[in-house]
C-alpha positions as CSV (number, residue, x, y, z in Angstrom):
1,Q,20.4,-3.2,-2.6
2,V,16.4,-3.4,-2.3
3,Q,14.7,-0.3,-3.1
4,L,10.7,0.2,-3.1
5,V,9.2,2.3,-5.6
6,E,5.6,4.0,-5.4
7,S,3.4,5.2,-8.2
8,G,-0.2,6.3,-8.6
9,G,-0.8,8.7,-6.0
10,G,-2.6,11.8,-6.8
11,L,-5.6,14.4,-6.4
12,V,-9.4,12.7,-6.7
13,Q,-12.8,13.8,-6.0
14,P,-14.5,12.0,-3.6
15,G,-16.2,9.1,-4.7
16,G,-13.1,8.7,-7.4
17,S,-10.8,6.1,-7.5
18,L,-7.0,5.9,-7.4
19,R,-4.6,2.5,-7.7
20,L,-1.2,2.8,-6.2
21,S,1.7,0.5,-7.3
22,C,5.0,-0.5,-5.3
23,A,7.5,-2.4,-7.2
24,A,10.3,-3.8,-5.4
25,S,14.1,-3.8,-7.0
26,G,17.0,-5.6,-6.1
27,S,17.6,-8.6,-4.3
28,I,14.9,-9.7,-2.5
29,F,13.6,-13.1,-1.6
30,N,11.0,-15.1,0.8
31,I,8.4,-12.5,1.1
32,N,6.7,-12.9,3.7
33,F,4.4,-9.7,3.8
34,M,3.2,-7.1,1.6
35,G,1.2,-4.4,2.6
36,W,0.3,-0.7,2.5
37,F,0.3,1.8,5.3
38,R,-1.2,5.5,5.4
39,Q,-0.6,8.8,7.8
40,A,-2.8,11.5,7.9
41,P,-1.5,14.9,9.2
42,G,-1.7,15.1,13.4
43,K,-2.5,11.1,13.6
44,Q,-0.7,7.7,14.0
45,R,0.5,5.6,10.9
46,E,-2.5,2.8,10.2
47,L,-2.5,-0.5,8.2
48,V,-4.7,-0.2,5.4
49,A,-3.9,-3.6,4.2
50,G,-1.9,-6.4,3.6
51,I,-1.4,-9.8,2.1
52,V,0.7,-12.4,3.2
53,S,2.9,-15.0,1.4
54,G,0.1,-17.4,1.3
55,G,-2.7,-14.9,0.0
56,S,-4.6,-14.1,2.7
57,T,-5.9,-10.5,2.8
58,N,-6.6,-8.2,5.6
59,Y,-8.1,-4.5,5.9
60,A,-8.5,-1.6,8.4
61,D,-12.2,-1.8,8.5
62,S,-12.6,1.9,7.3
63,V,-11.3,0.7,3.9
64,K,-13.1,-2.8,3.7
65,G,-15.3,-2.9,1.0
66,R,-13.6,-0.4,-1.2
67,F,-9.8,-1.5,-1.2
68,T,-8.7,-4.1,-3.0
69,I,-4.5,-5.3,-2.1
70,S,-3.2,-7.6,-4.9
71,R,0.5,-8.6,-6.0
72,D,2.2,-9.4,-8.6
73,S,4.3,-12.1,-7.7
74,A,6.4,-12.1,-10.5
75,T,7.5,-8.8,-10.4
76,N,7.5,-8.3,-6.8
77,T,5.1,-5.7,-7.0
78,V,2.0,-4.7,-4.9
79,Y,-0.9,-2.7,-5.7
80,L,-4.0,-1.0,-3.8
81,Q,-7.0,-0.4,-5.9
82,M,-8.9,2.4,-4.2
83,N,-12.4,3.2,-4.8
84,S,-15.5,4.8,-3.8
85,L,-12.8,7.5,-1.7
86,K,-13.7,9.5,1.1
87,P,-12.1,12.8,2.1
88,E,-11.1,10.8,5.2
89,D,-8.8,8.8,2.9
90,T,-6.2,11.6,2.3
91,A,-3.1,10.8,3.9
92,V,0.4,9.6,2.7
93,Y,0.4,6.0,1.3
94,S,3.4,4.2,2.3
95,C,4.0,0.2,1.3
96,Q,6.1,-1.8,3.3
97,I,7.2,-5.2,2.3
98,V,9.1,-7.8,4.6
99,A,11.1,-10.6,3.6
100,G,13.7,-12.9,4.0
101,N,14.8,-15.7,7.2
102,L,15.2,-12.4,9.2
103,L,12.0,-10.8,8.4
104,R,13.4,-7.5,7.5
105,V,11.1,-4.7,6.9
106,Y,11.2,-2.5,3.5
107,W,9.8,0.6,3.0
108,G,8.7,2.5,-0.3
109,Q,8.9,6.3,0.3
110,G,5.5,7.8,0.3
111,T,3.0,9.0,-2.3
112,Q,0.4,11.5,-1.2
113,V,-3.3,10.7,-1.8
114,T,-5.4,14.0,-1.8
115,V,-9.1,13.3,-1.5
116,S,-11.2,16.9,-2.5
117,S,-13.4,18.5,-4.3
């Protein structure tokens, strides 16, 4: 059974940084996509950043230049480095991995990021 375990969320002041991690355990092969989504209270979930199997990345316009997604293929771990954090970045961040020939979707449990002074 595949599980995604996230870590790294917390409370940070505006302008600060956090690094989120999402490690996949269990039998997971042929990862097509790894990404981070977020959902703020009263808002729809949105894709923050993603990285595909070939290494190409994409970012939401609101985080370009501030967030960086990366991965460690050896450990099936995806990271999100978040710099210059703003109060509007406050949300529950969840990782997603799409893998296998059937493009099965796996989700992490979510981690709270709060940006406040």
